[in-house]
C-alpha positions as CSV (number, residue, x, y, z in Angstrom):
1,M,11.6,5.4,1.6
2,R,8.5,4.7,4.1
3,I,4.9,3.5,3.1
4,L,2.1,5.1,5.2
5,V,-1.4,3.8,5.3
6,D,-4.2,5.9,6.7
7,R,-6.3,3.3,8.7
8,D,-9.3,6.0,8.9
9,L,-9.5,6.0,5.2
10,C,-8.4,2.4,4.0
11,E,-11.6,0.4,3.0
12,G,-9.8,-2.8,1.8
13,N,-10.3,-2.2,-1.7
14,G,-7.0,-4.2,-2.8
15,R,-6.0,-2.5,-5.6
16,C,-2.8,-1.8,-4.1
17,V,-2.2,-5.7,-3.6
18,K,-2.9,-6.1,-7.2
19,V,-0.1,-3.6,-8.5
20,A,2.5,-4.6,-5.7
21,P,1.9,-8.0,-3.9
22,A,5.4,-8.2,-2.5
23,V,4.5,-5.3,-0.5
24,F,0.9,-5.0,0.3
25,A,-1.5,-8.2,1.6
26,L,-5.2,-8.3,2.2
27,E,-6.3,-11.1,4.2
28,D,-9.7,-12.9,3.5
29,D,-11.6,-11.4,6.4
30,A,-9.5,-8.1,6.5
31,D,-11.3,-4.9,5.7
32,Q,-7.8,-3.1,5.6
33,V,-4.4,-3.5,3.8
34,R,-1.4,-4.8,5.8
35,V,2.0,-3.2,4.7
36,L,4.5,-6.3,4.4
37,I,7.7,-4.2,3.7
38,E,7.2,-0.6,5.6
39,E,10.6,0.5,4.3
40,P,11.0,-1.2,0.7
41,G,14.0,-0.7,-1.5
42,E,14.4,1.3,-4.3
43,E,13.7,-1.8,-6.8
44,L,9.8,-1.6,-5.5
45,R,9.3,2.0,-5.6
46,A,7.4,2.0,-9.3
47,A,5.0,-0.4,-8.1
48,I,4.5,1.1,-4.8
49,A,4.1,5.0,-6.4
50,T,1.5,3.1,-8.6
51,A,-0.4,1.4,-5.8
52,V,-0.4,4.9,-4.0
53,A,-1.8,6.3,-7.1
54,T,-4.6,4.1,-7.6
55,C,-5.9,3.9,-4.1
56,P,-9.3,4.8,-4.3
57,R,-9.5,6.5,-0.8
58,Q,-5.9,8.0,-1.0
59,A,-5.2,6.0,2.1
60,L,-1.6,5.3,0.8
61,K,1.3,7.7,1.1
62,L,5.0,7.3,0.3
63,S,7.3,9.1,2.5
64,E,11.2,9.7,2.3
65,H,11.6,9.7,5.8
């Protein structure tokens, strides 16, 4: 699986960081999220799916490719 971030949509709300801090980061002065693990293991799938679902701008996608 691979995490995709639409940079045109991401506003840096940080909800993804709250539910999956091992995968996403938001620096203090940043206005967009940073993906720490672009191709995470299956053990993180549930947290990532929650992050994708809670993104208010729908900027995150989970790809199986």
